[in-house]
One Martini backbone bead per residue (centre of mass of N, CA, C, O) as a GRO file, in nm:
protein
  281
    1MET     BB    1  14.569   8.593  10.477
    2PRO     BB    2  14.518   8.617  10.164
    3SER     BB    3  14.626   8.730   9.888
    4ARG     BB    4  14.583   8.952   9.636
    5LEU     BB    5  14.465   8.941   9.331
    6THR     BB    6  14.627   9.035   9.025
    7ARG     BB    7  14.554   9.225   8.721
    8LEU     BB    8  14.771   9.300   8.435
    9ASP     BB    9  14.788   9.478   8.161
   10VAL     BB   10  14.985   9.405   7.864
   11GLU     BB   11  15.204   9.608   7.646
   12ALA     BB   12  15.440   9.519   7.384
   13ALA     BB   13  15.688   9.460   7.199
   14GLY     BB   14  15.731   9.298   6.890
   15THR     BB   15  15.810   9.185   6.590
   16ASP     BB   16  15.536   9.333   6.415
   17ALA     BB   17  15.378   9.365   6.692
   18PRO     BB   18  15.210   9.409   6.952
   19PHE     BB   19  15.171   9.257   7.257
   20LYS     BB   20  14.927   9.081   7.456
   21ALA     BB   21  14.856   9.071   7.816
   22ARG     BB   22  14.826   8.897   8.145
   23LEU     BB   23  14.905   8.961   8.481
   24TYR     BB   24  14.957   8.725   8.751
   25ARG     BB   25  14.934   8.800   9.112
   26THR     BB   26  15.001   8.799   9.496
   27SER     BB   27  15.311   8.894   9.503
   28ALA     BB   28  15.650   9.005   9.509
   29THR     BB   29  15.677   8.701   9.482
   30CYS     BB   30  15.781   8.380   9.329
   31ASP     BB   31  15.801   8.044   9.255
   32ARG     BB   32  15.686   8.095   8.957
   33ALA     BB   33  15.710   8.134   8.602
   34LEU     BB   34  15.447   8.189   8.346
   35VAL     BB   35  15.376   8.120   8.008
   36TRP     BB   36  15.041   8.144   7.863
   37ALA     BB   37  14.822   7.943   7.637
   38HIS     BB   38  14.545   7.919   7.494
   39GLY     BB   39  14.289   7.786   7.326
   40GLY     BB   40  14.112   7.744   6.983
   41ALA     BB   41  14.219   7.642   6.698
   42PHE     BB   42  14.376   7.936   6.660
   43MET     BB   43  14.070   8.111   6.636
   44PHE     BB   44  14.011   8.113   6.942
   45GLY     BB   45  13.989   8.321   7.208
   46ASP     BB   46  14.069   8.459   7.542
   47LEU     BB   47  14.141   8.608   7.855
   48ASP     BB   48  13.837   8.522   7.975
   49MET     BB   49  13.872   8.244   7.956
   50PRO     BB   50  13.926   7.986   8.165
   51GLU     BB   51  14.192   7.877   8.020
   52ALA     BB   52  14.312   8.155   8.114
   53ASP     BB   53  14.201   8.285   8.381
   54ALA     BB   54  14.162   8.043   8.581
   55VAL     BB   55  14.443   7.928   8.556
   56ALA     BB   56  14.609   8.177   8.636
   57ALA     BB   57  14.472   8.226   8.911
   58TRP     BB   58  14.530   7.954   9.047
   59LEU     BB   59  14.843   7.981   9.032
   60ALA     BB   60  14.875   8.260   9.168
   61GLU     BB   61  14.739   8.165   9.444
   62ARG     BB   62  15.021   7.962   9.456
   63GLY     BB   63  15.282   8.170   9.371
   64TRP     BB   64  15.251   8.262   9.082
   65ALA     BB   65  15.360   8.400   8.774
   66VAL     BB   66  15.126   8.498   8.512
   67LEU     BB   67  15.137   8.505   8.148
   68SER     BB   68  14.865   8.582   7.953
   69VAL     BB   69  14.813   8.538   7.606
   70ASP     BB   70  14.692   8.762   7.340
   71TYR     BB   71  14.693   8.623   7.070
   72ARG     BB   72  14.685   8.601   6.748
   73LEU     BB   73  14.443   8.506   6.520
   74ALA     BB   74  14.331   8.307   6.305
   75PRO     BB   75  14.146   8.234   6.074
   76MET     BB   76  13.821   8.160   5.995
   77THR     BB   77  13.663   7.894   5.942
   78ASP     BB   78  13.462   7.745   5.701
   79PHE     BB   79  13.204   7.541   5.810
   80GLU     BB   80  13.035   7.489   5.552
   81SER     BB   81  13.290   7.429   5.339
   82LEU     BB   82  13.556   7.342   5.469
   83THR     BB   83  13.750   7.602   5.474
   84ILE     BB   84  13.965   7.828   5.469
   85GLY     BB   85  14.028   8.131   5.582
   86GLU     BB   86  14.015   8.479   5.612
   87HIS     BB   87  14.223   8.667   5.731
   88GLY     BB   88  14.373   8.739   5.994
   89HIS     BB   89  14.651   8.539   6.170
   90PRO     BB   90  14.876   8.363   6.059
   91PHE     BB   91  15.138   8.207   6.044
   92PRO     BB   92  15.356   8.361   6.295
   93ALA     BB   93  15.195   8.543   6.494
   94ALA     BB   94  15.148   8.380   6.758
   95HIS     BB   95  15.439   8.288   6.785
   96ASP     BB   96  15.560   8.575   6.815
   97ASP     BB   97  15.397   8.659   7.064
   98LEU     BB   98  15.517   8.439   7.254
   99ILE     BB   99  15.808   8.524   7.236
  100ALA     BB  100  15.771   8.810   7.342
  101ALA     BB  101  15.651   8.724   7.614
  102PHE     BB  102  15.892   8.561   7.713
  103ASP     BB  103  16.099   8.791   7.702
  104TRP     BB  104  15.948   8.970   7.901
  105MET     BB  105  15.956   8.779   8.143
  106VAL     BB  106  16.261   8.758   8.166
  107ALA     BB  107  16.314   9.071   8.197
  108HIS     BB  108  16.093   9.075   8.464
  109ALA     BB  109  16.151   8.862   8.682
  110GLU     BB  110  16.298   9.016   8.910
  111ASP     BB  111  16.061   9.217   8.960
  112LEU     BB  112  15.878   8.948   9.045
  113GLY     BB  113  16.069   8.744   9.214
  114CYS     BB  114  16.231   8.587   8.987
  115ASP     BB  115  16.392   8.366   8.790
  116ALA     BB  116  16.504   8.397   8.465
  117ASP     BB  117  16.583   8.068   8.443
  118GLN     BB  118  16.257   7.982   8.549
  119VAL     BB  119  16.082   7.999   8.297
  120LEU     BB  120  15.781   7.898   8.189
  121LEU     BB  121  15.596   7.702   7.936
  122GLY     BB  122  15.247   7.714   7.816
  123GLY     BB  123  14.946   7.509   7.728
  124ALA     BB  124  14.634   7.460   7.541
  125SER     BB  125  14.632   7.284   7.282
  126ALA     BB  126  14.707   7.520   7.072
  127GLY     BB  127  14.881   7.647   7.299
  128ALA     BB  128  15.072   7.404   7.318
  129ASN     BB  129  15.183   7.433   7.040
  130LEU     BB  130  15.303   7.714   7.079
  131ALA     BB  131  15.495   7.642   7.308
  132ALA     BB  132  15.657   7.421   7.156
  133GLY     BB  133  15.738   7.602   6.912
  134VAL     BB  134  15.895   7.811   7.080
  135ALA     BB  135  16.103   7.616   7.194
  136VAL     BB  136  16.234   7.565   6.922
  137ALA     BB  137  16.316   7.860   6.858
  138LEU     BB  138  16.488   7.904   7.115
  139ARG     BB  139  16.689   7.683   7.061
  140ASP     BB  140  16.786   7.794   6.772
  141ARG     BB  141  16.885   8.085   6.896
  142ALA     BB  142  17.065   8.042   7.152
  143GLN     BB  143  16.884   8.122   7.396
  144ALA     BB  144  16.682   8.173   7.627
  145GLY     BB  145  16.486   7.929   7.775
  146PRO     BB  146  16.285   7.723   7.908
  147ALA     BB  147  16.259   7.527   8.203
  148GLY     BB  148  15.969   7.438   8.087
  149LEU     BB  149  15.687   7.228   7.989
  150LEU     BB  150  15.321   7.286   7.968
  151LEU     BB  151  15.097   7.033   7.839
  152ALA     BB  152  14.762   7.051   7.733
  153TYR     BB  153  14.617   6.874   7.514
  154PRO     BB  154  14.793   6.844   7.251
  155ILE     BB  155  14.866   6.980   6.915
  156VAL     BB  156  15.175   6.880   6.716
  157HIS     BB  157  15.043   6.775   6.447
  158ALA     BB  158  14.941   6.797   6.124
  159GLN     BB  159  14.862   6.495   6.172
  160LEU     BB  160  14.679   6.270   6.317
  161PRO     BB  161  14.753   6.021   6.490
  162ASP     BB  162  14.710   5.713   6.540
  163PRO     BB  163  14.526   5.529   6.736
  164SER     BB  164  14.481   5.338   6.979
  165ASP     BB  165  14.283   5.095   7.093
  166GLU     BB  166  14.229   5.232   7.365
  167LEU     BB  167  14.137   5.507   7.247
  168ARG     BB  168  13.906   5.412   7.074
  169GLU     BB  169  13.743   5.314   7.321
  170ALA     BB  170  13.737   5.585   7.488
  171VAL     BB  171  13.576   5.753   7.236
  172ARG     BB  172  13.312   5.600   7.161
  173ASP     BB  173  13.109   5.781   7.375
  174VAL     BB  174  13.160   6.040   7.235
  175PRO     BB  175  13.031   6.298   7.118
  176PRO     BB  176  13.054   6.420   6.804
  177GLU     BB  177  13.087   6.730   6.899
  178HIS     BB  178  13.364   6.626   7.073
  179ARG     BB  179  13.519   6.558   6.825
  180PHE     BB  180  13.840   6.481   6.622
  181PRO     BB  181  13.873   6.442   6.324
  182PRO     BB  182  14.133   6.425   6.112
  183GLU     BB  183  14.015   6.625   5.893
  184ILE     BB  184  13.970   6.860   6.091
  185VAL     BB  185  14.256   6.893   6.194
  186THR     BB  186  14.381   6.951   5.917
  187LEU     BB  187  14.218   7.204   5.861
  188PHE     BB  188  14.305   7.373   6.107
  189ASN     BB  189  14.610   7.360   6.039
  190LEU     BB  190  14.592   7.491   5.760
  191ASN     BB  191  14.463   7.750   5.863
  192TYR     BB  192  14.700   7.842   6.045
  193VAL     BB  193  14.897   7.856   5.768
  194GLY     BB  194  14.718   7.984   5.531
  195GLY     BB  195  14.743   7.725   5.319
  196ASP     BB  196  15.050   7.646   5.363
  197ALA     BB  197  15.174   7.333   5.327
  198SER     BB  198  15.484   7.379   5.384
  199LEU     BB  199  15.430   7.446   5.703
  200LEU     BB  200  15.359   7.153   5.817
  201THR     BB  201  15.694   7.097   5.856
  202ASP     BB  202  15.722   7.314   6.064
  203PRO     BB  203  15.833   7.303   6.397
  204ARG     BB  204  15.706   7.577   6.486
  205ALA     BB  205  15.411   7.480   6.407
  206PHE     BB  206  15.497   7.148   6.429
  207PRO     BB  207  15.683   6.983   6.652
  208GLY     BB  208  15.624   6.676   6.559
  209GLU     BB  209  15.798   6.733   6.273
  210GLY     BB  210  16.059   6.732   6.451
  211ASP     BB  211  16.347   6.779   6.638
  212PRO     BB  212  16.363   6.748   7.005
  213THR     BB  213  16.639   6.809   7.057
  214GLY     BB  214  16.700   7.016   7.341
  215LEU     BB  215  16.458   7.026   7.498
  216PRO     BB  216  16.274   7.075   7.754
  217ARG     BB  217  16.125   6.976   7.999
  218THR     BB  218  15.812   6.771   8.010
  219LEU     BB  219  15.457   6.817   8.049
  220ILE     BB  220  15.185   6.585   7.986
  221VAL     BB  221  14.821   6.648   7.977
  222ASN     BB  222  14.569   6.457   7.906
  223SER     BB  223  14.280   6.319   7.770
  224GLU     BB  224  14.118   6.032   7.763
  225LYS     BB  225  13.855   6.152   7.581
  226ASP     BB  226  14.071   6.212   7.315
  227ASP     BB  227  14.189   6.237   7.003
  228LEU     BB  228  14.450   6.420   7.076
  229ARG     BB  229  14.609   6.213   7.246
  230SER     BB  230  14.789   6.097   7.014
  231SER     BB  231  14.977   6.345   7.007
  232GLY     BB  232  15.081   6.352   7.298
  233GLU     BB  233  15.194   6.059   7.297
  234ARG     BB  234  15.384   6.086   7.058
  235TYR     BB  235  15.553   6.321   7.171
  236ALA     BB  236  15.659   6.175   7.417
  237ALA     BB  237  15.814   5.962   7.253
  238GLN     BB  238  15.998   6.161   7.104
  239LEU     BB  239  16.132   6.286   7.349
  240ALA     BB  240  16.246   6.029   7.473
  241ALA     BB  241  16.421   5.948   7.218
  242ALA     BB  242  16.580   6.245   7.268
  243SER     BB  243  16.638   6.273   7.586
  244VAL     BB  244  16.381   6.397   7.707
  245ALA     BB  245  16.227   6.498   7.977
  246VAL     BB  246  15.921   6.308   8.036
  247GLU     BB  247  15.570   6.352   8.126
  248CYS     BB  248  15.286   6.126   8.083
  249SER     BB  249  14.927   6.180   8.093
  250TYR     BB  250  14.586   6.135   8.216
  251GLU     BB  251  14.253   6.228   8.257
  252PRO     BB  252  14.014   6.064   8.388
  253GLY     BB  253  13.722   6.097   8.185
  254ALA     BB  254  13.827   6.319   8.011
  255GLU     BB  255  13.786   6.573   7.799
  256HIS     BB  256  13.832   6.807   7.600
  257GLY     BB  257  13.889   7.112   7.779
  258PHE     BB  258  13.895   7.109   8.109
  259LEU     BB  259  14.030   7.401   8.160
  260ASN     BB  260  13.732   7.528   8.080
  261GLU     BB  261  13.635   7.370   8.367
  262PRO     BB  262  13.649   7.448   8.695
  263ASP     BB  263  13.434   7.214   8.798
  264ASN     BB  264  13.624   7.012   8.705
  265PRO     BB  265  13.825   6.788   8.860
  266ALA     BB  266  14.058   6.802   8.641
  267PHE     BB  267  14.150   7.088   8.680
  268GLU     BB  268  14.291   7.064   8.963
  269ARG     BB  269  14.462   6.814   8.914
  270ALA     BB  270  14.639   6.930   8.685
  271LEU     BB  271  14.749   7.183   8.835
  272ALA     BB  272  14.877   7.023   9.065
  273ARG     BB  273  15.077   6.885   8.874
  274PHE     BB  274  15.229   7.134   8.800
  275LEU     BB  275  15.340   7.190   9.080
  276THR     BB  276  15.486   6.924   9.132
  277TRP     BB  277  15.667   6.920   8.881
  278SER     BB  278  15.812   7.202   8.922
  279ALA     BB  279  15.933   7.094   9.215
  280SER     BB  280  16.121   6.831   9.111
  281ARG     BB  281  16.417   6.990   9.048
   0.00000   0.00000   0.00000
């Protein structure tokens, strides 16, 4: 009989404000521990969206302990005027929340039946950016970092890299409302840093703009029919050039955000890849 899935809301001290998260587990021990960040262009999303809840539950039901982070959201872009928003929590708020969550998971790993040096870090889309940016910060502070990165359809560059001819063809039939034109990506990214263009080159905010040397081994799973795939593929090349062990692929036929669609076959395929990859070392 399968173990019962539990969800436990967590609130603990952060850098400048408490961070909030939800812990998923099914047993007193775990095969892997993961700190996970949902996507949403830095300004949308919560712990109840499938990309947070369904992903964490699926992995927990297969023996993982997953801490899904309810990070502070950036200001809401003004979609009518296409300008950056006001209020909200621009960088580094979400970044700091994820660091605090990772430190909490490491500190509690043994209580969860996991090894403290085997905590993984991951996310989807903007959440993948946060995970990769936190990995940069953890490397630079020379303290315990993640045992690996799990990045689903990440956006890690301040400006969207030019697509390959193959990617241009793959997204040709994607509905306009599902596309991510470069100018929109740039607007969302500038909105994330509160309009401070100097932060667009900060590798904690956009890891693709910095030196990835010394980062942990990384799995990148892109969507085939996704403009943001150019960022994931470029980052994989950057990691490989810096001698970081990286595996990069895409889900055939999938558009951006498939982890927010539990009925999409790509959802389970990608998460099964997480399991296989994490067990490969």
